[in-house]
C-alpha positions, 0 to 999 in steps of 0.5 A: 894541179901543177899548172895552177901551182906554176901560174901561182908561183909565176904571179907571186914572182912578178909581184915580188919583182915589181915591189922590189924594183919600184923605188928604182923607177920613182923620181922625187922632185928636186928642190932647194929646200931639202939642201937647206934642211940637210945643212941645218941637220948637219950643223946640228949633228956637228953641234951635238958631237962637239958637246959630246967632246966637251963631256968626254974632256970633262970626264977625262979631266975628272979622272986625272988624265989631263992637266988643268991647263990642257983641259982649259985650253981644249975646253975653250976651243970646243966651247967657241966652236959650239957657240959659233954653231949655235949662233948659226943654228939660231933663227935670226929673229929669235933672241938667244936663250939663257 
C-alpha cells in the first residue's frame, strides 16, 4: 500500500511542477502592436491621474487651503496637460466631443 501511495504522490508532484513551470517555457510572439496599445494605455492612465489632481486641487481650494491665484495657476497647468493628452488620445478622423 505504501508503494502505491508513493507512486501517487510522485505523479501529483510531477504534475504540480509541470503546471507551475509551464509559463516559463511558453513564448509569445513579439509584435509592434502591443507597444502602441501600451503607449495608449499609459497616456490614458496619465490623463486619469491629471483629472484626479484637478479634483483634489478643487477640493483643497473649497477647503480654503489655496488662494484663488494659486488655484487658478495650478488648475490651468493641469487643464493644459489634460487637453494635450486628450488630443493625443483622440483618433485623427474623429471630431472632438463637446
